C-alpha positions in Angstrom: 6.9 31.6 8.3 5.9 27.7 7.7 5.2 26.0 10.6 3.2 22.8 9.5 3.8 20.5 6.5 1.1 18.5 5.1 2.1 15.6 2.8 -0.2 14.1 0.5 1.0 11.3 -1.7 -1.2 10.6 -5.1 -1.2 8.3 -8.0 -3.8 9.0 -10.9 -4.6 6.6 -13.5 -7.2 6.6 -16.2 -9.1 3.6 -14.4 -8.8 5.4 -11.1 -9.1 9.0 -11.6 -9.2 10.7 -8.0 -9.0 14.2 -9.5 -12.3 15.2 -7.7 -11.4 13.7 -4.4 -8.2 15.7 -4.4 -9.9 18.9 -5.0 -12.3 18.0 -2.1 -9.5 17.4 0.1 -7.8 20.7 -0.8 -11.0 22.6 -0.4 -11.5 20.9 3.3 -8.0 22.6 4.6 -7.9 26.1 6.3 -6.3 28.8 4.4 -3.2 29.6 6.8 0.3 31.2 6.3 1.8 28.8 8.4 0.7 25.9 6.5 2.5 24.2 3.3 0.7 21.3 1.4 2.9 19.1 -0.5 1.4 16.9 -3.1 3.7 14.0 -4.1 2.9 12.6 -7.6 3.9 8.9 -7.5 4.4 8.9 -11.5 0.8 9.2 -12.3 -0.4 8.4 -15.9 -1.4 12.0 -16.4 -1.1 15.5 -14.8 -3.3 16.7 -12.1 -4.6 20.0 -12.7 -5.5 20.9 -9.2 -7.8 23.8 -8.1 -5.8 26.2 -5.7 -8.4 27.4 -3.2 -5.9 29.1 -1.3 -4.6 32.6 -0.8 -2.2 32.0 2.1 -1.4 28.3 2.2 1.6 27.3 0.2 0.5 24.6 -2.4 3.8 22.6 -3.7 3.8 20.0 -6.3 6.6 17.5 -6.3 7.6 14.1 -7.8 8.5 10.9 -6.1 12.1 9.9 -6.5 13.1 8.2 -9.9 13.2 4.4 -9.1 10.8 4.7 -6.3 7.3 3.7 -6.1 4.3 3.6 -3.8 2.8 5.8 -1.1 5.7 5.3 1.4 8.4 6.6 -0.6 6.4 9.4 -1.9 5.7 10.4 1.9 9.3 10.0 2.4 10.0 12.3 -0.4 7.7 14.6 1.0 9.3 14.9 4.4 12.7 15.5 2.8 11.1 18.5 0.9 9.0 19.9 3.9 9.9 23.1 5.5 7.6 23.0 8.5 8.4 22.2 12.3 5.5 19.6 12.3 4.6 16.9 9.8 0.9 15.9 9.0 0.0 13.2 6.4 -3.3 12.6 4.6 -4.4 10.1 2.1 -5.5 11.9 -1.2 -9.1 10.7 -1.0 -9.8 11.8 2.5 -10.9 15.1 3.8 -10.2 17.4 6.9 -12.6 19.0 9.3 -11.5 22.5 8.5 -12.4 24.4 11.6 -11.3 21.8 14.0 -8.1 21.0 12.2 -7.2 24.7 12.2 -7.8 24.7 16.1 -5.7 21.8 16.3 -2.9 23.8 14.7 -3.6 26.7 16.9 -3.0 24.5 19.9 0.6 23.4 19.0 1.6 27.2 19.7 0.1 27.1 23.4 1.9 23.5 23.7 5.5 23.1 22.7 6.6 20.2 24.8 4.8 17.4 22.8 6.5 15.3 20.0 3.0 14.2 18.8 -0.7 15.5 18.7 -3.0 12.8 18.1 -6.3 14.0 17.2 -9.8 12.0 16.7 -11.0 11.0 13.0 -14.2 9.8 11.8 -15.1 7.9 8.8 -17.9 8.3 6.0 -19.6 6.1 3.3 -20.6 7.9 -0.1 -24.3 7.3 0.7 -23.7 9.6 3.6 -23.8 7.1 6.4 -21.0 7.2 9.1 -18.4 4.7 8.5 -16.3 2.2 10.9 -12.9 2.6 9.7 -12.1 5.0 12.5 -13.4 3.2 15.4 -10.2 0.8 16.3 -8.0 3.9 16.5 -10.7 5.7 18.4 -10.5 3.0 21.1 -6.7 3.0 21.0 -6.8 6.8 21.7 -9.3 6.2 24.6 -7.1 3.7 26.1 -4.1 5.9 25.8 -5.8 8.5 27.6 -6.1 6.0 30.5 -2.6 4.9 30.7 -0.4 7.6 29.2 1.7 4.9 27.6 2.8 5.5 24.1 3.0 2.0 23.5 -0.7 1.7 23.5 -0.9 3.8 20.2 1.5 1.2 18.5 -1.5 -0.5 16.7 -2.6 2.8 15.4 -0.8 2.5 12.3 -2.6 5.2 10.2 -0.6 8.3 9.7 -3.6 10.3 9.5 -4.9 12.5 12.3 -1.4 13.1 13.8 0.6 16.1 14.1 4.3 15.0 14.4 7.3 17.1 15.3 9.8 16.6 12.3 12.9 16.8 14.5 11.5 14.0 16.5 11.1 11.9 13.2 14.7 12.8 12.0 16.4 12.1 15.3 15.1 8.4 15.5 15.4 8.1 11.6 11.9 7.1 11.1 10.8 6.3 7.7 7.8 4.9 5.9 8.2 1.6 4.4 8.3 1.2 0.5 6.0 -1.8 0.2 2.8 -1.7 -2.0 0.6 -1.6 1.1 0.9 -1.4 4.7 3.9 1.0 4.5 2.5 3.0 7.2 2.8 0.2 9.9 6.6 0.2 10.6 6.3 4.2 10.5 4.1 4.4 13.2 5.5 1.6 15.2 9.0 3.0 15.2 7.6 6.3 16.3 5.8 4.9 19.3 8.6 2.8 20.3 10.9 6.1 20.3 8.6 7.0 23.6 7.3 10.3 22.3 5.6 13.0 24.4 2.1 12.6 23.3 -1.1 15.1 23.9 -4.4 14.1 22.6 -6.7 16.6 20.9 -10.1 15.5 21.4 -12.0 17.2 18.5 -12.5 15.2 15.1 -9.9 16.8 12.6 -9.9 14.0 9.8 -12.4 12.2 7.5 -11.7 8.9 6.2 -13.4 8.0 3.0 -14.8 4.3 3.3 -15.9 1.9 0.7 -13.9 3.2 -2.4 -11.4 0.9 -4.2 -8.2 1.3 -2.2 -5.0 -0.7 -1.2 -6.8 -1.3 2.3 -9.6 -3.5 0.8 -7.3 -5.6 -1.7 -8.1 -9.1 -0.9 -5.4 -10.6 -3.4 -2.9 -13.3 -2.2 0.1 -11.1 -3.1 -1.2 -8.3 -0.8 -2.1 -10.8 1.9 1.8 -11.8 1.8 2.8 -8.3 2.1 0.7 -7.6 5.3 2.1 -10.8 6.7 5.7 -10.0 5.9 5.1 -6.5 7.5 3.6 -8.1 10.6 6.6 -10.1 10.9 9.0 -7.2 10.7 7.0 -5.6 13.5 7.3 -8.5 15.6 11.0 -8.2 15.2 11.3 -4.7 16.2 9.3 -5.3 19.1 11.5 -8.1 20.4 14.7 -5.8 19.8 13.0 -3.0 21.7 12.5 -5.7 24.6 8.7 -5.7 24.2 7.7 -9.0 22.6 4.6 -9.0 24.7 3.3 -6.1 22.2 3.2 -8.5 19.3 -0.1 -9.3 17.9 -1.3 -13.0 17.3 -0.7 -13.8 13.7 -2.9 -17.1 13.7 -5.9 -15.0 13.6 -4.5 -13.5 10.4 -4.0 -17.0 9.0 -7.4 -18.0 10.1 -9.2 -14.9 8.2 -7.2 -15.7 5.0 -7.7 -19.6 5.1 -11.2 -19.5 3.4 -10.3 -17.6 0.3 -6.8 -19.1 -0.1 -6.6 -22.8 1.6 -3.6 -24.1 0.4 -1.4 -20.9 0.1 -2.5 -19.9 3.5 -1.9 -23.4 5.0 1.5 -23.4 3.3 2.7 -20.1 4.9 1.2 -21.0 8.3 3.6 -23.9 8.3 6.5 -21.9 6.9 5.9 -19.3 9.7 5.7 -22.0 12.2 8.6 -23.9 11.1 10.6 -20.4 11.3 9.4 -19.5 14.7 7.8 -16.4 13.8 4.3 -17.4 14.4 2.7 -15.7 17.4 -0.2 -17.2 19.4 -2.6 -15.7 22.0 -2.0 -16.8 25.6 -4.1 -20.0 25.9 -6.4 -18.4 28.2 -7.3 -15.9 25.8 -7.4 -18.4 22.9 -10.0 -20.4 24.9 -11.9 -17.5 25.8 -12.4 -16.3 22.0 -13.2 -19.9 20.9 -15.9 -20.3 23.6 -17.6 -17.0 22.5 -17.8 -18.1 18.9 -19.3 -21.6 19.8 -21.7 -19.9 22.2 -20.6 -21.4 25.3 -21.0 -18.1 27.0 
């Protein structure tokens, strides 16, 4: 009986052939009769000839819906086709820690009350060094351990390292966005605003590949505009949920992009300021941050 559905969107091009990465991902998974892996092809330029390392795990190939594009819509297609009680998501160039992941799945059988099991992750660089991409999420999990408030995990946007009850997702009609990037942000925000019952599994189950060419590292202005638009959507959701205090300051974002795109960033800043959707930090926090930058203390 299928208990867990792992959804992996992928897009292969001749310029960016991730076949070897996907093979590594599959080989890092446990071979279990209660696990299915749904590989969702987002209209790749060529077929993926996967190496099937499993005897028990079900490996399923599906295509993204016609007219749909990008990882978010591919994940939504995977959710629709999934048969498990729980959903798990992975990027095609990442990997799992096989034994710890299997232990996390086993723990679900012993704890039937939670809607989400949040697990630890790590990141790695091709030269063998430990990366930094996991640290922000790691700190958020530690904060949640202290407060028990799901809202503390709202900024943990990545869909990875979470085991999510499918019925909870369907009940609250949570879907991934269909933007070229940042499509996981609204999914996680809606998930956490629904006040799920959360348990933390402290062992590291997921490994994030850092440093390869990915949308996360896209510095283009078109990518920046998408990130800003998604941030404003998040702000609208938080206002509707009665938690405007959870909005993140957007002026830091504009400050970060100003050096690369001064004119465009300034124009976008003015537009956002005029529209009233530009969030600033409290004056005390802004003064503290500025003071540290100029070395006052």
